[in-house]
C-alpha positions as CSV (number, residue, x, y, z in Angstrom):
1,M,14.7,-28.8,11.5
2,G,13.0,-28.7,14.9
3,D,10.4,-25.9,15.2
4,Q,11.9,-23.9,12.4
5,P,9.3,-21.9,10.6
6,A,8.9,-22.4,6.8
7,I,9.2,-20.2,3.8
8,V,7.2,-21.8,0.9
9,L,8.2,-21.0,-2.7
10,V,5.7,-21.6,-5.5
11,S,7.0,-21.4,-9.0
12,S,7.0,-23.5,-12.2
13,G,9.6,-21.6,-14.2
14,H,12.0,-20.1,-11.7
15,T,12.1,-22.7,-8.9
16,D,15.9,-23.1,-8.9
17,Q,16.5,-19.4,-9.1
18,L,14.2,-18.7,-6.1
19,R,15.6,-21.6,-4.2
20,G,19.1,-20.1,-4.7
21,E,18.0,-16.6,-3.6
22,F,16.4,-18.0,-0.4
23,G,19.5,-20.0,0.5
24,R,20.6,-17.2,2.7
25,Y,17.6,-17.9,5.1
26,L,18.4,-21.6,5.6
27,R,20.0,-21.2,9.0
28,D,16.7,-19.9,10.5
29,Y,14.0,-21.1,8.2
30,R,13.2,-24.3,6.3
31,V,12.7,-23.4,2.6
32,E,10.2,-25.6,0.8
33,C,9.3,-25.5,-2.9
34,A,6.3,-26.4,-5.0
35,E,6.0,-26.1,-8.8
36,S,2.2,-25.7,-9.0
37,A,-0.7,-24.3,-7.0
38,V,-2.1,-27.8,-6.3
39,G,1.4,-28.9,-5.2
40,A,1.6,-25.9,-2.9
41,I,-1.8,-26.6,-1.3
42,V,-0.7,-30.2,-0.6
43,L,2.6,-29.0,0.8
44,L,1.0,-26.3,3.0
45,G,-1.5,-28.8,4.4
46,S,1.3,-31.2,5.2
47,L,3.3,-28.5,7.0
48,V,0.3,-27.3,9.0
49,G,-0.5,-30.9,9.9
50,D,3.0,-31.4,11.2
51,G,2.8,-28.2,13.3
52,V,5.3,-26.3,11.3
53,P,4.8,-22.5,11.5
54,I,4.7,-20.9,8.0
55,A,6.1,-17.4,7.9
56,Q,5.9,-16.6,4.3
57,I,4.5,-17.8,1.0
58,V,6.3,-16.5,-2.2
59,V,4.3,-17.1,-5.3
60,E,5.3,-16.5,-9.0
61,S,2.7,-14.3,-10.7
62,E,2.0,-17.0,-13.3
63,L,1.2,-20.6,-12.3
64,P,0.5,-23.6,-14.6
65,D,-2.7,-24.8,-13.0
66,M,-4.5,-21.9,-11.3
67,S,-4.6,-18.1,-11.4
68,V,-2.3,-16.6,-8.8
69,L,-5.2,-14.8,-7.0
70,E,-7.2,-18.0,-6.7
71,A,-4.2,-19.7,-5.4
72,L,-3.5,-17.0,-2.9
73,G,-7.0,-17.1,-1.6
74,T,-6.7,-20.8,-1.0
75,F,-3.3,-20.4,0.6
76,R,-4.7,-17.8,3.0
77,S,-7.6,-20.1,4.0
78,I,-4.9,-22.7,5.0
79,V,-2.5,-20.4,6.7
80,P,-4.1,-16.9,7.4
81,T,-1.1,-15.7,9.4
82,A,1.6,-16.2,6.7
83,K,2.9,-13.2,4.7
84,R,2.0,-13.5,1.0
85,V,4.4,-12.2,-1.7
86,V,4.0,-12.3,-5.4
87,V,7.2,-12.2,-7.5
88,I,7.0,-11.1,-11.1
89,S,9.5,-11.9,-13.8
90,W,11.1,-9.0,-15.7
91,E,9.3,-9.7,-19.0
92,N,5.9,-9.8,-17.3
93,F,6.3,-7.0,-14.8
94,G,4.5,-4.3,-16.7
95,A,1.4,-6.3,-17.5
96,H,1.2,-8.4,-14.3
97,S,1.8,-5.5,-11.9
98,A,-1.0,-3.5,-13.4
99,S,-3.4,-6.4,-13.3
100,L,-2.5,-7.3,-9.7
101,R,-2.6,-3.8,-8.2
102,P,-6.4,-3.8,-7.6
103,A,-6.0,-7.1,-5.7
104,L,-3.1,-5.7,-3.7
105,Q,-5.3,-2.7,-2.7
106,K,-7.9,-5.1,-1.3
107,G,-5.3,-7.0,0.8
108,K,-5.4,-10.3,-1.2
109,F,-1.6,-10.4,-0.7
110,D,1.0,-8.3,1.0
111,T,3.2,-7.0,-1.8
112,F,4.5,-7.8,-5.2
113,L,8.2,-7.8,-6.1
114,L,10.4,-7.9,-9.2
115,M,12.1,-11.3,-9.6
116,P,15.7,-10.9,-8.4
117,R,18.2,-10.8,-11.2
118,G,21.2,-12.2,-9.4
119,A,23.5,-12.0,-6.4
120,R,23.0,-9.4,-3.7
121,D,19.6,-8.0,-4.9
122,E,19.3,-6.3,-1.5
123,E,16.2,-4.4,-2.5
124,F,14.4,-7.7,-2.9
125,H,15.7,-9.1,0.3
126,Y,15.0,-5.9,2.2
127,A,11.3,-6.4,1.4
128,I,11.5,-10.1,2.3
129,T,13.2,-9.6,5.6
130,E,10.9,-6.7,6.5
131,M,7.9,-8.9,6.2
132,L,9.6,-11.8,8.0
133,S,10.4,-9.3,10.8
134,D,6.7,-8.3,11.0
135,W,5.6,-11.9,11.1
136,G,8.1,-12.6,13.8
137,A,6.9,-9.6,15.9
138,T,3.1,-10.3,15.6
139,V,2.8,-14.1,15.1
140,A,5.8,-16.1,16.1
141,T,6.8,-17.0,19.6
142,P,10.1,-15.3,20.3
143,V,13.1,-17.7,20.3
144,V,15.2,-15.3,22.4
145,D,13.3,-13.3,25.0
146,S,14.4,-9.9,26.4
147,V,11.9,-10.1,29.2
148,R,10.4,-13.2,31.0
149,I,7.0,-13.0,32.7
150,I,6.7,-15.6,35.5
151,T,3.1,-16.3,36.5
152,D,0.9,-19.0,37.9
153,S,-2.2,-17.8,36.0
154,P,-2.9,-15.3,33.3
155,S,-4.5,-12.0,34.5
156,A,-5.3,-8.5,33.3
157,L,-1.9,-7.4,34.7
158,T,0.0,-10.0,32.7
159,L,-1.9,-9.1,29.6
160,G,-1.1,-5.4,30.2
161,I,2.6,-6.2,30.7
162,R,2.8,-8.3,27.5
163,D,1.0,-5.6,25.5
164,L,3.5,-3.0,26.9
165,L,6.5,-5.2,25.9
166,D,5.0,-6.0,22.5
167,R,4.5,-2.3,21.8
168,M,8.0,-1.5,23.0
169,G,9.4,-4.1,20.6
170,M,10.8,-6.2,23.3
171,P,10.6,-10.0,22.8
172,N,8.9,-11.7,25.7
173,R,7.5,-15.0,26.9
174,M,5.4,-16.3,29.8
175,Y,6.7,-19.1,32.0
176,S,5.2,-21.1,34.8
177,P,6.8,-20.9,38.3
178,D,7.9,-24.5,38.1
179,S,9.7,-24.1,34.7
180,P,13.5,-23.8,34.7
181,E,13.1,-20.2,33.7
182,G,10.5,-19.6,36.5
183,R,12.7,-21.2,39.2
184,A,15.7,-19.1,38.1
185,A,13.7,-15.9,38.4
186,I,12.2,-16.9,41.8
187,A,15.7,-17.6,43.0
188,L,16.9,-14.1,42.0
189,Y,13.9,-12.4,43.6
190,D,14.4,-11.6,47.3
191,S,11.1,-12.2,48.9
192,H,12.4,-12.0,52.5
193,D,10.9,-15.4,53.4
194,E,7.5,-14.1,52.3
195,P,5.4,-16.0,49.7
196,T,6.6,-15.1,46.2
197,P,4.1,-12.7,44.5
198,F,3.2,-13.2,40.9
199,P,3.7,-12.1,38.2
200,L,7.4,-11.7,38.4
201,V,9.2,-9.8,35.5
202,H,12.7,-10.9,34.8
203,S,14.7,-8.6,32.5
204,M,17.2,-10.3,30.3
205,A,18.2,-7.1,28.5
206,P,21.9,-6.3,28.7
207,K,21.6,-3.1,30.6
208,L,19.2,-4.6,33.2
209,H,20.3,-8.2,33.0
210,D,19.0,-10.4,35.8
211,R,16.8,-7.8,37.4
212,V,13.6,-9.3,38.8
213,I,10.7,-7.3,40.1
214,A,7.1,-8.1,41.3
215,P,5.2,-5.2,39.5
216,A,2.1,-3.9,41.1
217,G,1.2,-2.4,37.8
218,V,2.4,-1.9,34.2
219,R,4.1,1.4,35.2
220,D,6.6,-0.5,37.3
221,V,7.8,-2.4,34.2
222,S,8.2,0.9,32.3
223,A,10.2,2.3,35.2
224,L,12.4,-0.8,35.2
225,I,13.3,-0.2,31.5
226,F,13.1,3.5,31.0
227,G,13.6,5.0,34.4
228,R,11.8,7.8,36.1
229,P,11.5,11.6,35.4
230,S,13.3,12.1,38.7
231,D,16.4,10.8,36.8
232,V,16.6,14.3,35.3
233,D,18.7,16.4,37.7
234,E,16.3,18.4,39.9
235,D,18.2,21.7,39.1
236,E,18.4,21.1,35.4
237,I,16.0,23.2,33.2
238,V,15.5,21.7,29.8
239,D,14.6,23.6,26.7
240,L,11.7,21.5,25.8
241,A,9.5,19.1,27.8
242,I,7.1,17.1,25.6
243,V,4.1,15.5,27.2
244,G,3.1,12.5,25.1
245,A,5.1,10.2,22.9
246,G,2.6,9.6,20.0
247,P,3.5,10.7,16.5
248,A,3.3,14.4,17.4
249,G,5.5,14.1,20.4
250,L,8.0,11.8,18.7
251,A,8.3,14.2,15.7
252,A,8.9,17.1,18.0
253,A,11.5,15.1,20.0
254,V,13.4,14.2,16.8
255,Y,13.4,17.8,15.4
256,G,13.9,19.5,18.8
257,A,16.8,17.3,19.8
258,S,18.4,17.3,16.4
259,E,18.4,21.1,16.4
260,G,20.2,21.3,19.8
261,L,17.3,21.7,22.2
262,S,17.7,19.7,25.4
263,T,14.6,17.6,25.2
264,V,12.7,15.4,27.6
265,V,9.6,13.3,26.7
266,V,7.2,12.1,29.4
267,E,4.6,9.5,28.3
268,S,1.8,8.2,30.4
269,D,1.6,4.8,28.6
270,V,3.9,3.4,25.9
271,V,6.0,5.2,23.3
272,G,3.9,5.4,20.2
273,G,0.6,6.4,21.9
274,Q,-2.6,5.3,20.3
275,A,-1.0,5.0,16.9
276,G,1.5,2.6,18.4
277,T,-1.3,0.0,18.8
278,S,-2.0,-0.1,15.0
279,S,-1.0,-3.5,13.6
280,M,-0.3,-2.0,10.1
281,I,-0.4,1.5,8.8
282,R,-0.5,1.3,5.0
283,N,-1.0,5.0,4.0
284,Y,2.0,6.6,5.8
285,L,4.4,8.4,3.4
286,G,7.5,6.4,2.5
287,F,6.4,2.9,3.6
288,P,4.9,1.3,0.5
289,R,4.4,-2.1,2.2
290,G,3.0,-0.5,5.3
291,I,4.5,-0.3,8.8
292,S,3.2,-1.3,12.2
293,G,2.6,1.5,14.7
294,M,5.0,-0.2,17.1
295,R,7.9,-0.2,14.5
296,L,7.2,3.4,13.5
297,A,7.2,4.5,17.1
298,Q,10.4,2.6,18.0
299,R,12.3,3.9,15.0
300,A,11.3,7.4,15.8
301,R,12.3,7.0,19.5
302,T,15.7,5.5,18.5
303,Q,16.1,8.5,16.1
304,A,15.3,11.0,18.8
305,V,17.6,9.2,21.4
306,R,20.4,9.4,18.9
307,F,20.1,13.2,19.0
308,G,20.0,13.3,22.8
309,A,16.3,13.2,23.7
310,R,15.4,11.5,26.9
311,F,12.2,9.4,27.3
312,Y,10.3,8.4,30.4
313,S,7.2,6.2,29.8
314,G,4.6,5.0,32.1
315,W,4.3,8.3,34.0
316,P,1.1,10.3,33.6
317,V,1.5,14.0,34.2
318,D,-0.5,15.0,37.2
319,E,-0.1,18.8,36.8
320,L,1.5,21.5,34.7
321,R,2.6,24.4,36.9
322,L,3.2,27.4,34.6
323,G,6.3,29.5,35.3
324,V,5.8,33.1,36.5
325,D,8.3,36.0,35.8
326,D,10.6,34.0,33.6
327,A,10.6,31.0,36.0
328,P,10.5,27.6,34.2
329,H,7.4,25.6,33.8
330,R,7.1,22.5,36.0
331,V,5.8,19.2,34.6
332,C,4.8,17.1,37.7
333,T,4.5,13.3,37.8
334,R,4.6,10.8,40.6
335,G,8.0,9.8,39.4
336,G,9.5,13.2,39.7
337,D,9.2,16.7,38.2
338,V,10.8,18.1,35.0
339,L,11.6,21.9,34.8
340,A,11.3,23.3,31.2
341,R,11.6,26.6,29.4
342,S,8.9,25.4,27.0
343,V,6.3,22.7,27.0
344,L,4.6,20.9,24.1
345,I,1.3,19.3,24.9
346,A,1.1,16.1,22.7
347,S,-0.8,13.8,25.1
348,G,-3.2,12.7,22.5
349,V,-6.6,11.0,23.1
350,A,-7.9,7.9,24.7
351,Y,-10.5,5.5,23.4
352,R,-13.9,6.2,24.9
353,R,-15.3,3.7,27.3
354,L,-18.3,1.7,26.5
355,G,-19.9,2.5,29.8
356,V,-21.3,-1.1,30.2
357,E,-20.4,-2.2,33.8
358,S,-20.6,-5.9,33.1
359,L,-18.0,-5.5,30.3
360,E,-15.8,-3.1,32.2
361,N,-15.4,-5.9,34.8
362,L,-14.0,-8.2,32.0
363,V,-11.3,-5.8,30.8
364,G,-8.2,-8.0,30.4
365,A,-10.4,-11.1,30.3
366,G,-11.7,-11.0,26.7
367,V,-12.5,-7.3,26.7
368,T,-9.8,-5.0,25.4
369,Y,-9.6,-1.2,24.8
370,G,-7.5,-0.6,21.7
371,A,-5.8,-3.2,19.5
372,A,-3.6,-5.1,22.0
373,M,-1.2,-7.2,20.0
374,S,-0.7,-9.8,22.7
375,A,-4.5,-10.1,23.1
376,A,-4.8,-10.7,19.4
377,R,-2.7,-13.8,19.5
378,E,-5.0,-15.2,22.2
379,M,-8.0,-15.0,19.8
380,D,-7.0,-18.1,17.8
381,G,-10.2,-19.9,16.7
382,R,-12.6,-17.5,18.5
383,D,-15.4,-15.3,17.3
384,V,-14.3,-11.8,17.8
385,F,-16.1,-8.4,17.7
386,V,-14.5,-5.0,17.1
387,V,-16.5,-1.9,18.1
388,G,-15.6,1.2,16.1
389,G,-15.7,2.5,12.6
390,G,-12.4,4.5,12.3
391,N,-9.1,3.5,10.7
392,S,-7.8,2.0,14.0
393,A,-10.7,-0.3,14.2
394,G,-10.3,-1.4,10.6
395,Q,-6.6,-2.1,11.1
396,A,-7.4,-4.1,14.3
397,A,-10.0,-6.1,12.5
398,I,-7.7,-7.1,9.7
399,H,-5.0,-8.1,12.1
400,L,-7.4,-10.1,14.3
401,A,-8.6,-12.0,11.3
402,R,-5.2,-13.6,11.0
403,F,-6.0,-15.5,14.2
404,A,-9.7,-15.4,14.9
405,R,-12.3,-17.7,13.3
406,S,-14.5,-14.7,12.5
407,V,-14.3,-10.9,13.1
408,T,-17.4,-8.7,13.2
409,I,-17.1,-4.9,13.1
410,L,-19.9,-3.2,15.0
411,V,-20.8,0.4,14.1
412,R,-23.7,2.7,15.1
413,R,-23.8,4.1,11.6
414,A,-25.2,2.2,8.6
415,D,-21.7,1.4,7.2
416,L,-18.1,2.5,7.3
417,T,-18.0,4.9,4.4
418,E,-18.2,8.1,6.5
419,T,-15.5,7.2,9.0
420,M,-12.9,4.8,7.4
421,S,-10.3,5.2,4.7
422,Q,-11.3,3.6,1.4
423,Y,-8.3,1.3,1.2
424,L,-9.3,-0.3,4.5
425,I,-13.0,-0.6,3.5
426,G,-11.9,-2.4,0.3
427,E,-9.7,-4.8,2.2
428,I,-12.4,-5.5,4.8
429,A,-15.1,-6.1,2.1
430,Y,-12.8,-8.7,0.4
431,H,-11.7,-10.5,3.6
432,P,-13.7,-13.8,4.1
433,R,-13.4,-13.7,7.9
434,I,-14.6,-10.1,8.4
435,N,-18.2,-8.9,8.5
436,V,-19.5,-5.5,9.1
437,R,-22.7,-5.0,11.1
438,G,-24.2,-1.5,11.0
439,T,-26.7,0.3,13.2
440,T,-25.6,-1.9,16.1
441,E,-24.3,-1.2,19.6
442,V,-23.2,-3.4,22.5
443,I,-25.4,-3.1,25.6
444,D,-24.3,-6.0,27.8
445,G,-22.0,-9.0,28.0
446,G,-20.7,-11.5,30.5
447,G,-19.0,-14.8,31.3
448,E,-17.5,-16.9,34.1
449,G,-14.3,-15.0,34.6
450,Q,-13.9,-14.6,30.8
451,L,-16.0,-13.0,28.1
452,E,-18.4,-15.6,26.7
453,W,-21.3,-13.5,25.3
454,I,-22.4,-10.1,24.4
455,E,-25.8,-8.5,23.8
456,L,-26.3,-6.4,20.7
457,C,-29.0,-3.8,20.1
458,D,-30.2,-2.4,16.7
459,T,-30.0,1.3,17.0
460,D,-33.1,1.8,14.7
461,S,-35.5,-1.0,15.8
462,R,-34.1,-1.5,19.3
463,A,-34.3,-5.2,18.8
464,T,-31.7,-7.1,20.8
465,E,-29.7,-10.3,20.2
466,H,-27.7,-12.5,22.6
467,I,-24.6,-13.8,20.8
468,G,-21.5,-15.8,21.8
469,A,-18.2,-13.9,21.8
470,G,-14.6,-14.9,22.4
471,G,-13.2,-11.4,22.4
472,L,-14.3,-7.8,22.3
473,F,-12.0,-5.0,21.1
474,V,-13.3,-1.4,21.6
475,L,-11.9,1.4,19.5
476,I,-14.6,4.1,19.7
477,G,-14.4,7.9,19.8
478,A,-11.7,9.9,21.4
479,D,-11.5,11.7,24.7
480,P,-8.6,14.2,25.3
481,H,-6.1,13.9,28.1
482,C,-6.4,17.4,29.6
483,D,-7.3,17.0,33.2
484,W,-3.8,17.9,34.2
485,L,-3.7,21.3,32.5
486,P,-4.2,24.6,34.5
487,N,-7.4,26.6,33.9
488,T,-5.4,29.3,32.2
489,I,-4.8,27.1,29.1
490,A,-8.0,27.5,27.0
491,V,-9.8,24.3,25.8
492,D,-13.0,23.9,23.8
493,D,-16.2,22.5,25.2
494,R,-15.0,18.9,24.6
495,G,-11.7,19.5,26.3
496,F,-9.4,19.8,23.3
497,V,-6.6,22.4,23.5
498,L,-7.2,25.7,21.6
499,T,-4.3,27.1,19.7
500,G,-3.6,30.1,17.4
501,R,-6.7,32.1,16.3
502,D,-8.9,29.6,18.1
503,V,-7.7,31.0,21.4
504,P,-10.3,33.4,22.8
505,K,-9.5,37.0,21.9
506,D,-9.4,38.2,25.4
507,L,-6.4,35.9,26.0
508,W,-4.4,37.2,23.0
509,P,-1.2,38.8,24.0
510,D,-0.9,42.4,22.8
511,E,-4.2,41.9,20.9
512,L,-2.4,39.6,18.4
513,P,-3.3,35.9,17.9
514,P,-0.8,33.4,19.2
515,P,1.1,31.4,16.6
516,D,-0.8,28.5,15.0
517,L,0.3,25.8,17.5
518,A,0.7,28.1,20.5
519,T,-1.8,27.9,23.4
520,S,-3.1,30.7,25.6
521,A,-0.1,30.3,28.0
522,A,3.3,31.7,27.0
523,G,5.8,29.0,26.1
524,V,3.3,26.2,26.0
525,F,2.4,24.7,22.6
526,A,0.1,21.9,21.5
527,A,0.2,19.4,18.6
528,G,-1.5,16.3,17.4
529,D,-4.8,14.8,18.4
530,I,-5.0,16.8,21.6
531,R,-5.3,20.0,19.7
532,A,-8.8,21.3,18.7
533,H,-9.6,20.9,15.0
534,S,-6.6,18.6,14.3
535,M,-6.9,16.1,11.5
536,K,-6.6,13.0,13.7
537,R,-4.2,11.2,11.3
538,V,-0.6,10.0,12.0
539,A,1.0,12.0,9.2
540,A,-0.8,15.2,10.3
541,A,0.2,14.7,13.9
542,S,3.8,14.1,12.9
543,G,3.8,17.3,10.8
544,E,2.4,19.3,13.7
545,G,5.0,18.0,16.1
546,A,7.8,19.0,13.7
547,S,6.1,22.4,13.0
548,A,6.0,23.2,16.7
549,V,9.8,23.1,17.0
550,P,10.5,26.4,15.1
551,L,7.9,28.1,17.3
552,V,9.8,26.8,20.4
553,H,13.0,28.2,18.9
554,A,11.3,31.6,18.4
555,W,9.9,31.6,21.9
556,L,13.3,30.8,23.5
557,A,15.0,33.4,21.4
558,A,12.5,36.1,22.3
559,R,12.8,35.0,26.0
560,S,16.6,35.3,25.8
561,T,16.4,38.7,24.1
562,S,14.0,39.9,26.8
563,A,16.2,38.7,29.6
564,A,19.3,40.4,28.0
565,E,17.4,43.7,27.7
566,D,16.4,43.5,31.4
């Protein structure tokens, strides 16, 4: 069996049926069975003791010796990273699904499914493989790697590269220089008799097979995989240039490209934006078991590419030069310029910095802005703190609790009720590893090359506390990405882009307000979190991105009509 991960089936009345259903997974997983909760506890303990990774625990809704919820709680204490599935027999489905639903809402398990009735129950197996895929992407060490990182010591750069690759959905592993994989990469890298710089990034992807680079920054890895904006012919004028590949930009790319607009997307970081860092989005329409931000983003990108959209990530836009007298707009980056008849600003927001110098010096060494997936895996057995009270912070805390010994959410308000969705508040309240500490802020922190402690301050009493910390994840507030916009595009006092009737009246063309998502500049639109008064939700941003495309069509049609009349 080697290092095969295990799927554990727990059932007293349908053991043979479930074992038969899971026979299709025997090539890649070891399938183990128990006929009682106590038997499963013993089995799980034995597997963990033997170092066997446990990917999934499938439990029948009725057990002979323990309630299923009590059993699931014990199972999670033994293996917090395993996916937990409850299967319900047909005769019990109505009653058991109703009684289990409140526990599902609190995150006591991942989903319940109807017991499969026979061969090729693909709806059942779609759910099972979906969760196995999520476990493999967030917990398991990849068996086959698309990218290898060769390094002699971990660093902020290697962490950034791993986070980039994780968010791109590219399996990756780190290797030491003296490993067989490390020596092979070094041999391929032409150092011109100079000492080999680390880290090296060795691409194993088919299109870039056996390319080795020594990146100076994360952007170099993005360029290796996605190319540069200069790859667009310098004389080509595209119909739509989208700045930002978060939910708004991705939705616009899908709808724009599918409706025949030549579409280019330029993203400063990774496809998915801030939403792409979410470990699990449970309230997005059409995904009853939830979907990670990374998977949602990659599916949307694949969909847009299928229709002809082109993506260039890792390239911040330095300047937008507005076209004059029907000349195209110019989107300027260090990797080249893109000429476009219309532009959609969808550059989103960035997490606000803490402003504590001692902690800024430890970014990448225990301090992380956002919910870095790769950093989460490094938190095994540590006491971790999450700063922030929004949905992203709640999702990060739940994901971190799969690995960390404890997770404490720190918020300046008294609690989470004003800032977080109720489904997350309920799941956090139930979780035994997560605590919420209100009226608290972080004022200091430090360690010898790695975060070891933080200092907390009560916002009411101003009393301070020095406390050990193995990780600090900061997800507070939102600052817009607008410093690249020309002054002629109106923004509010916080820097968010004004659209529609929010545009100052003295900038209205012909004394009429611009369309709802149009800015003060002709042919330039805005959608998603960057837009003033937007809802700051994934679904809302996606809707705005899709809604911008008809406005682009109308603008292009009017421009074409005007040119014809001239």
